N, C-alpha and C positions, 0 to 999 in steps of 0.2 A: 913871762907867763902868758900874757895876752896873746902873743904870737902863737904859742903852742896850742892854746885853746882854738884859735882860728884854724890852725892846720888840722886839728882833730875834727872840727866841724866840716872842713873841706873833704876830709877822707870819708866821713859818713855820707856826705852828699854824693860823692862818686859812687859809693856802694849802692845807694838808693836809685841811681840812674839805671841800674841793670833791670830790664823788664823781661819777664818770661813771654815766650810765644803763646798766643791764644788761638783757639779754634772754635767755630760755631757753625752748625749745620742747619740749613733751612728746615722747618718742621716737616715739610713734605719732600725734602731732598731735591729742591730745585737748584740750590746753589750751596756753596761752602765758602766761608770766609776765614782767612788766617791773618793775624797781625803780629808783627815783630818790630819793636821800636815804633817809629811813626808811620811805618808802611802798612796800609790796609790792602790786602790782596783778595779778590773775590773771583771765583770760577763758576760759570754757568754749567751745571751738570746736565741740563736738558739739551742745550745746544752744543755742549762740549767745547767751550771756548772761554778764554779769559774775559772778565768784565771790565769795561772802561768806566771808571767812576767819574761822574760829572758834578762838579761842585761850583754852583753859581749862587750859593746862598750868601746872605749878608754876614760874611765872616771868613777868616782864612781857613785853609786846610790844616790838618793836623801837622804840627811842627815838632812835637815831642812824643815821648813814648805813650802808646795807647795802652790803658790799663784794664779796660772793660769793653766787651762787645756782646751784643745780644739781639737775636731775632725776636720779634713779637710772636705770641702764640698763634696768631692768625697767618703769619708768614708775609704780611703786607709791609711791615716796617722793620728797620734794622737800626740799631743805635751803636755808636762808638764814642768813647770818652777817655780822657787820660790826663797826663801831666801838663799839657798845654792849657788846661782849664777850659776846655771846650767839650761840649756834648753835641754830637751831630746826629740828626735824624735823616735816614735815607729811605727812599722807596726801594723795597726789595724786588720790585719788578723792573723799573727803568734804571735804578741805581743813580738817580739824581739826588743830590743832597737837598732835602726839603726845608731844613731849618738848622741854624747853628745857635746854640745856647752858650752864653759865656758864664762860667762859674767864678766865684770869688777865690776859690782854692782849687788845688789839684783834685781831680775826680778819681775815686777808687772803685766805684761800683755803679751799675746802671741796671734798670729794669723797666719794662713796658707793661702797662696794665693789660689784662686779658681782652678788653674791648677796644684797645688801641686809643683810648681817650687821654691817657696821661703817661708821661715818662717821669720816672723818679731817678735821681742820681745822688750819690753820697760823696762828700769830700773827706780829706784826710784829717779834718778837725772834728769829725763826728756829726756833721749836720747833713740831714737828708732833705733834698729840695724836690719840688714837684713843678711840672710845667704842663699846662693844658695844651693838648695837641689838636684842638678844634681847628679845622681847616687844613691842618698838616696831614692828618691821616687819610684825606681824600687822595693824596698823592698826585695832585694835578698842578699845583702852583707852588712856587717858592715864596714863603712868607717872610717878612722881616724878623730879625732875631728876637726871640722871646726871652723873658726874664724869669728865672726860677724863684719860687716862693718857698720859704722854709716850711717844711712839713713836720719834722720832728728832729730830735737831737740826742745823740749819745754824748756823755760828758767827756769831751776832749779825747776821744779814742778813735783810732782809725777804723772805719767801717770796711769790712772785707767782702761782704756779699749782701745783695738785696734780692728778695724773692716775693712775688705775690702768691697767696694761697690759691689752690685750684679754683675755688669759687669766687675769688676776687674780694673776699670780705676783709682780709688782713694783708698787711705788708710786713715782711719779716726782715730784720737787719741784724747781722752778726758783726762782732768787733774783735779787736786785739785783746780786750780785757776779759776774755773767756765767756762772754755772755751773748745770748740771742734774745732780741726783743720782738715780741709779737704785738703789733699795733693795729687797732681797728682802722681800716681805710675809710675815711669819712665820705659822705655823699657830696660834700663840698670841700674837696682837698685844698683848694686855694685859701681856705680859712684856717688851715692847720689841722693836725691830728692830735686830739686831746685825750683819747681813751686808749689806755694800754690794756690789752687782753691778758697778757702773761709775760713772764720771763722764763726762758729755758736755761737753767743754771746747773752746771755739773762738770763742764770741761775745766781742766786745770792748766791749760795753755791756750794761746790764741786760737780762735775759730777761723778756719780758712774758707769753708764752703758749706752751703746748705742747699738742699733740694727736697722735693716731695716724691715719695714713692706711693703709687696707687695702682689699683686694678679695677675691673668692672664691678666687683663686689664691694670695694671700698673706694668710692669715687673721690671722697675728700682726702683719703690717704693720711699718711703720717710724715713728719719731718725727719730727715736724716741730716746729720751735721758731721763734718770732719774737722780735725784739730791738730795742733802741734803736740798734743799729748798722746799721740799714737792710736787714738780711738775714733771710731765712728759710733754715733749715738742716735737713738730713736726716740722721738718726742711726740707727745700729744699736745698740740699747740693751744688748744682751748683752755687747758689747765696748767700748761707748762711742765707737766709730769714727765720725768725720765722713764721710758719704758724698758730700754735695754741698752747695753754697752758692748761693743765688739772691739777688742784690742787686736790690731793687725800686726803688731811688732813681733809676736812669737812666730808667726808664719814667715815673715821676712827673715828673721834670724835663722830659722831652721833651713831655709833655702840658700841663704847667702853667706852664712858665717858659722864657724865652729867655736867661736869665742864664748866664754862663760858670762861676760859682762852684759848688763842690760842693753837692749837695742832701742834707741829712741828714734822714731820716724815721724814725719809730718804728712798728714793726709792733705794733698794739694788740690784734689778735685774729686767730686762725686757726680755721677751721671746716672740717673735712673732709666731703665729700659721701659719705653712707653707701654702702658697697659700690662704691666708685669710687676712681679714682686722682687725683681732683680735690680741690682745697682752695681755699676763698675766704679772702682776706686783706684786713683793713681796716688802714689806715695813717693816721698824722697827722704833720704837719710838726712838727719839734722847735722849741722856743722859741729864737728868735735875733733879736737886736736890730740886727744888721748886715745880714744878707741879707734880701731881700724875702720876705715871708711867703707861703708856698705853701699854698693851701687846696684840697687834693685831695679831690674829692667823687666817690668811686667805690669799686669793689671790684676787686682784682686776683685773677684766677683762675690758679692754678698747676696744672700737671700733674706728677705724680710717676710716673716710669717705675720701678716697683718691681723689675723684673728687671735694669734697667741702673743702678739707684741714682742717678737724675738728677732734678733739678728744673728746670722751665722755665715761663716765663710764657706762658699760652695767650692771654689777652686781658684787656682792662680794660673794665669796665662803668661808664660814667659815670652818675651819678644826677642827674636834673633838679633845679633849684632853686639857690638862692644860698648856702645855709648848712647843708645836710645832710651832716655828716661823721660816719660811723658810729662809735659808741663801743663797740658790742658787736654780734655777729652770731651766728646760730644756725640750723642745719638741723634738720628733722625727718626721721626715718627713712623714713616712708611716703610722702613727697611730694618734689617737686623744688623746693620753695620755700625761698628763703633769707630769713630774717627779720632785719631790721636795726633798730637804735634809735640815735637821736642825742639827747643831752641831758646835763644835769648839774644838781647841786644843791649849794649850800653851806649850806643851812638858814637863810639869813638874808634872801634876796631873794624871788623868786617861789616859789610852792608846789612847784616842781619839774616843769615841763612837759617832755615828751619828744616826739619825732617818730618814728613807726614807718613803715617802708617795707618792701616785699617785692619780690624779684626772682623771676620765673617762668622756668623752663627755663634756669638759669644756664649749663649746659654747651652749650646749643643756639645756633644762629645764625638770627635774632638773639635775644638775651636781651631780656626785657621787664620794665621796672620798672613795677609795677602802680600804677594811679591809685587814689585813696582809695576810690572806689565799687566797685573790683574786689577789694578786700581781703576775705578771709574774715571774716565778722562785720560788715563794713561800718562805718558811722558809729558804731554801738553799741560795737564793739570799739575804734575809735580814740578815742572820747570817754572810755572807761574807762582805756585804757592810756596815753594821752597827757595826760590831765587835762582836755582839751577837744579838739574836732575840729580847729579851725583854730589854728595856732600862728604868732605873728608871726615874721618872718624875723630881726628884730633880737634877739629873745629867744634863738632858736636859735644865732645867730651869737655872742652873748655867752657862751652855754653852751659852745660849741665852743672858744672861746679860753680859758675857765676850765679846762676839762679838760686842754688842751694845757699850760698853765702848771703846773697841779697835778701832772701826771705827771712833768714835768721836775723840779719841786721835790722830789717824793717819791723818785724813782728815782735821780737823779744824786747820787752820794755827795758830801757837802759837805766843803769844806776849811776848817779853823778855824785861827785864829792861836794861838800858844802861850798867850797870855793868855785867849783864849776857851775853850781846852781846859781850862785850870785852873779857870775859873769853872764850866764844865759838870761837871767832876769833883766839885768841892766842893758842888754842889747836887743831886747824885744822891740819890734817895730813900733808898738804903741807907746814905748817909753822914749823914743827918739823925738827930739824937738822938731816941730813943724816949721817949714820955711815961711 
């Protein structure tokens, strides 16, 4: 019996190793970063060349899957973090690693404060840590590795996303247990955050992503969240009030399937168009072995009426090809380009190929999915960010299925038998005798 339990745990761990490809664009489109597995690939869009990363910080380079990447809002800093329990702070100008932070657990989310003074990161046990970037944000010298200080904590729930409010007053954290916490970001973060502003409660499955939508008339904006319950929701974070809910599954079902059964999808990423009331949403079909598998290849564009507090689907942009299912999307502030990436890596098969696509004028009619030769940087960019220019459809199809299965395995809370629970309790690290 013990051996069967061990094998079961090993199978879960293998599934968890699958990591989706991520993409992040510099706020002013100076560069674009893509990560798959432990590989961090950056392309300089101004000079039109791949970036050579220089890591002389007090710590090793990433050796395991990167789970979170983020540019600071000023465009001066870039953060990467993941399963190797490392958070790295990079200069987004020189691309030198300025600091390496060691985490106690695997890191699932990262965010940089609007004034570049702090980086916050979350681990898979539900703890959010904060590090003072004093001296680092000058981008001139590499400082000794800093230590994270506990800022706040979700109760043993995987934190899926971290986001600072536009005015910097709050830090928001979403988790696997359906909730979003809005915490007042203190003036002295290293002493911990002790004031909860609100909880945004209403999702019925894990929350995958959060972002703010705002325009010049509503500078503070409102919060949008995506979930495994097929919905995108709009929130007032000061009160935690749910303003509106938009179910994207009927649209997907209408386009991709004639079946009568309900269609359950997961909203995997949300990206708001800067200074606009529009947001792009990427989705994936949830794992199901009974219903037909729906392979939705496109982006759903939502309109948020900030004065009326409503969400509505504006249109769906289908992406040509047989297997491009976006795993991550990103807008740049200075252009109307939506960057998308599809791919995954589990560290044991291929080197981690990805596919990068762009949509021009996403809010216009018609929108245009750019051909490879139209992409800024051309084949040089694609070869660097993708691993090669041309990617076989079968490879991308397998990667899409791996990400879909991995997300379900990671986010859906598992049910254990009483015997299994006792086995897990007895084999916890803190129950083992010390030498």
